[in-house]
BAFI-3210 file (N, C-alpha, C; in Angstrom, 3 decimals, decimal comma, padded with zeros to 6 digits):
// residues 108
n [1|2|3|4|5|6|7|8|9|10|11|12|13|14|15|16|17|18|19|20|21|22|23|24|25|26|27|28|29|30|31|32|33|34|35|36|37|38|39|40|41|42|43|44|45|46|47|48|49|50|51|52|53|54|55|56|57|58|59|60|61|62|63|64|65|66|67|68|69|70|71|72|73|74|75|76|77|78|79|80|81|82|83|84|85|86|87|88|89|90|91|92|93|94|95|96|97|98|99|100|101|102|103|104|105|106|107|108]
n.u [176,207|176,940|174,724|172,478|169,237|167,762|168,481|167,860|166,191|162,916|160,889|160,545|159,670|160,812|162,427|163,581|165,841|166,617|167,523|169,786|173,361|174,637|176,983|178,493|179,544|181,133|181,220|183,719|184,762|182,526|181,211|182,988|183,669|186,259|187,070|186,685|189,567|191,332|194,337|195,949|198,297|198,736|200,518|200,090|197,463|194,108|192,784|190,533|189,965|188,896|186,407|185,366|184,918|182,111|179,594|176,066|173,196|170,680|167,924|166,382|163,869|164,273|163,229|161,738|162,133|164,636|166,698|168,467|171,224|172,305|175,580|178,711|182,102|185,517|188,030|190,908|194,377|196,604|199,336|199,525|199,585|198,315|194,819|192,823|190,551|187,779|184,437|181,544|178,181|177,200|175,110|174,387|173,728|171,847|172,971|175,719|176,217|176,494|175,658|177,763|180,435|181,175|183,715|185,723|185,713|187,193|187,103|186,362]
n.v [138,984|136,599|135,913|136,881|137,959|140,152|142,703|143,002|144,955|144,869|146,504|147,669|146,897|143,669|143,580|146,029|148,564|150,902|151,180|152,411|151,877|149,663|149,065|145,877|142,828|140,171|136,818|135,028|132,517|130,953|131,241|130,128|127,255|125,147|121,992|119,003|117,580|118,852|120,485|122,094|124,538|127,705|130,465|132,359|132,918|133,805|135,156|133,568|133,142|134,733|137,177|139,853|143,362|144,643|145,900|146,108|146,335|145,573|143,457|140,283|137,810|134,325|131,039|129,134|130,977|132,097|134,961|136,848|138,916|141,593|142,195|143,970|143,309|142,732|140,340|139,699|139,412|136,714|137,249|139,836|141,983|145,060|145,793|143,230|140,540|141,731|141,454|141,986|142,978|140,513|137,861|136,954|134,635|135,446|134,178|134,425|137,041|140,060|142,976|145,834|148,270|151,480|152,539|150,631|149,889|149,889|152,192|151,921]
n.w [112,948|110,530|107,946|109,179|108,751|109,445|108,680|106,068|103,774|103,413|102,722|100,288|096,830|095,819|093,564|093,095|091,874|092,885|095,432|097,938|097,928|100,321|102,906|103,419|104,930|103,314|103,617|102,690|103,247|103,807|101,394|099,547|100,335|101,585|100,310|102,249|103,729|102,073|101,801|100,331|099,637|098,204|096,721|094,848|094,315|095,228|098,294|100,136|102,741|104,711|105,772|103,561|102,908|101,247|098,978|099,013|097,021|096,058|096,800|096,495|096,752|096,834|095,728|098,288|100,260|100,784|100,878|098,482|097,703|095,583|094,927|095,166|095,455|096,486|096,047|097,780|096,693|097,474|097,719|098,603|096,842|095,443|094,814|093,505|092,790|091,217|091,992|090,503|090,628|091,700|092,687|095,858|098,550|101,514|103,657|103,573|103,970|105,895|107,840|107,325|107,790|106,450|106,864|106,612|103,997|100,807|098,252|094,751]
ca.u [176,250|176,803|173,469|171,355|168,398|166,943|168,912|167,371|165,080|161,812|159,813|160,430|159,523|162,027|163,278|163,937|167,260|166,813|168,003|171,175|174,371|174,876|178,161|178,196|180,610|180,921|181,967|184,282|184,950|181,240|180,877|183,900|184,177|187,355|186,656|187,281|190,805|192,160|195,258|196,883|198,615|199,269|200,946|199,787|196,028|193,329|192,559|189,118|189,959|188,321|185,394|185,783|183,866|181,534|178,406|174,840|172,232|169,363|167,549|165,239|163,629|164,355|162,352|161,983|162,223|165,989|166,946|169,772|171,555|173,217|176,753|180,031|183,140|186,835|188,746|192,318|195,412|197,355|200,685|199,460|199,608|197,092|193,689|192,205|189,527|186,537|183,187|180,571|176,795|177,090|173,971|174,862|172,704|171,945|173,745|177,132|176,245|176,171|175,842|179,145|180,647|181,866|185,081|186,700|185,564|188,012|186,363|186,977]
ca.v [137,566|136,274|135,232|137,520|138,548|141,256|143,954|143,041|145,900|144,248|147,481|148,011|145,708|142,859|143,716|147,429|148,871|152,265|151,174|152,882|150,860|149,507|148,251|144,525|141,834|138,967|135,728|134,244|131,134|130,268|131,282|129,215|126,306|124,254|120,587|118,257|116,893|119,660|121,351|122,620|125,948|128,421|131,825|133,277|132,917|134,780|134,818|133,410|132,616|135,683|138,062|141,109|144,369|144,866|146,747|145,443|147,334|145,051|142,175|139,590|136,549|133,123|129,933|128,624|132,069|132,635|136,261|137,000|140,319|141,952|142,709|144,236|143,101|142,449|139,248|140,098|138,463|136,126|137,809|141,184|143,058|145,877|145,385|141,945|140,192|142,469|140,735|143,048|142,528|139,095|137,530|136,114|134,325|136,198|133,402|134,822|138,505|140,675|144,432|146,281|149,705|152,106|152,908|149,624|149,593|150,671|152,567|151,591]
ca.w [112,632|109,116|107,667|109,836|107,713|109,936|108,073|104,695|103,648|102,683|102,596|098,876|095,988|095,867|092,386|092,884|091,701|093,367|096,811|098,053|098,248|101,758|103,182|103,900|104,975|102,511|104,228|101,596|103,700|103,622|099,969|098,866|101,340|101,187|100,429|103,363|103,426|101,188|102,529|099,335|099,844|097,047|097,059|093,756|094,079|095,980|099,699|100,478|104,104|105,665|105,190|102,944|102,862|099,929|098,942|098,571|096,567|095,704|097,396|095,900|097,455|096,007|096,087|099,631|101,214|100,902|100,279|097,858|097,501|094,488|095,638|094,599|096,462|095,927|096,703|097,760|096,283|098,584|097,838|099,146|095,848|095,488|093,982|093,775|091,799|091,439|091,759|090,259|090,438|092,016|093,537|096,959|099,546|102,772|104,621|103,527|104,073|107,181|107,767|107,484|107,984|105,327|107,215|106,224|102,574|099,874|097,047|093,472]
c.u [176,069|175,499|172,278|170,516|167,594|167,377|168,496|166,151|163,994|160,652|159,580|160,161|160,859|162,941|163,699|165,442|167,575|167,306|169,426|172,112|174,585|176,117|177,760|179,465|180,194|181,823|182,473|184,495|183,665|180,851|181,705|184,474|185,269|186,877|187,388|188,529|191,733|193,046|196,314|197,069|199,189|199,663|200,562|198,305|195,339|193,034|191,064|188,961|189,322|187,266|186,034|184,602|183,402|180,353|177,239|173,853|170,815|169,142|166,388|165,092|163,616|163,350|162,723|162,183|163,601|166,073|168,339|169,992|172,511|174,381|177,914|181,026|184,444|187,500|190,240|193,244|196,158|198,717|200,698|199,508|198,291|196,014|193,116|191,212|188,243|185,346|182,093|179,200|176,629|175,906|174,436|173,743|172,938|172,799|175,230|177,297|175,882|176,395|177,295|179,224|181,462|183,334|186,101|186,627|186,470|187,213|187,120|187,475]
c.v [137,372|135,505|135,844|138,250|139,747|142,613|144,053|143,946|145,292|145,216|147,899|146,742|144,978|143,055|145,158|147,597|150,257|152,324|151,713|151,708|150,844|148,653|146,903|143,691|140,660|137,884|134,802|132,789|130,330|130,199|130,282|128,209|125,413|122,818|119,892|117,527|117,661|120,575|121,905|124,111|126,533|129,822|132,829|133,336|134,040|134,249|134,772|132,894|133,550|136,552|139,308|142,071|144,533|145,811|145,950|146,527|146,784|143,700|141,589|138,246|135,399|132,084|129,404|129,703|132,672|133,988|136,261|138,476|140,500|142,718|143,025|144,033|142,756|141,340|139,574|138,979|137,957|136,779|139,273|142,299|143,815|145,349|144,069|141,645|140,936|141,600|141,800|142,430|141,025|138,873|136,526|135,844|135,119|135,479|133,743|136,331|138,960|142,175|144,817|147,766|150,249|152,374|151,892|149,287|150,493|150,944|152,145|152,842]
c.w [111,134|108,946|108,371|108,798|108,195|109,383|106,613|104,643|102,780|102,480|101,148|098,076|095,867|094,670|092,122|092,704|092,231|094,813|096,862|098,320|099,747|101,970|103,789|103,937|104,115|103,101|103,125|101,978|103,517|102,144|099,171|099,862|100,766|101,349|101,577|102,898|102,496|102,019|101,576|099,562|098,562|097,479|095,987|093,408|094,826|097,374|099,997|101,906|105,126|104,982|104,575|102,959|101,415|100,050|098,388|098,148|096,439|096,371|096,606|096,625|096,459|096,496|097,465|100,674|101,397|100,213|099,672|097,545|096,339|095,085|094,714|095,723|095,750|096,742|096,624|097,268|097,510|098,792|098,295|098,126|095,866|094,541|094,441|092,677|092,134|091,073|091,677|089,980|090,616|092,951|094,585|097,950|100,830|103,807|104,605|103,668|105,479|107,050|108,028|107,761|106,831|105,622|106,710|104,749|101,744|098,626|095,805|092,808]
res [x|x|x|x|x|x|x|x|x|x|x|x|x|x|x|x|x|x|x|x|x|x|x|x|x|x|x|x|x|x|x|x|x|x|x|x|x|x|x|x|x|x|x|x|x|x|x|x|x|x|x|x|x|x|x|x|x|x|x|x|x|x|x|x|x|x|x|x|x|x|x|x|x|x|x|x|x|x|x|x|x|x|x|x|x|x|x|x|x|x|x|x|x|x|x|x|x|x|x|x|x|x|x|x|x|x|x|x]
***
């Protein structure tokens, strides 16, 4: 489930950078919600309509108890060309992250 926080490793200090990279789904639809009433279609942009596989290395707790993870992920192009926009060291809320599997992640 996207937003499940039971996979967040809270056994280490919250600001550690020594944690191993862990595969994670990044819910781009939740991260980049489309404004109500917007139905503009483009063909030369990026696809934020589905989750993508990424990697999470570090967790820190924010005000109010929300956990945020330091992530690397790639947003694919709509036209299917290889690559995509690389998002490196982005801090994302746990509500858009879920545990993933390495099999579906493409290495850089």
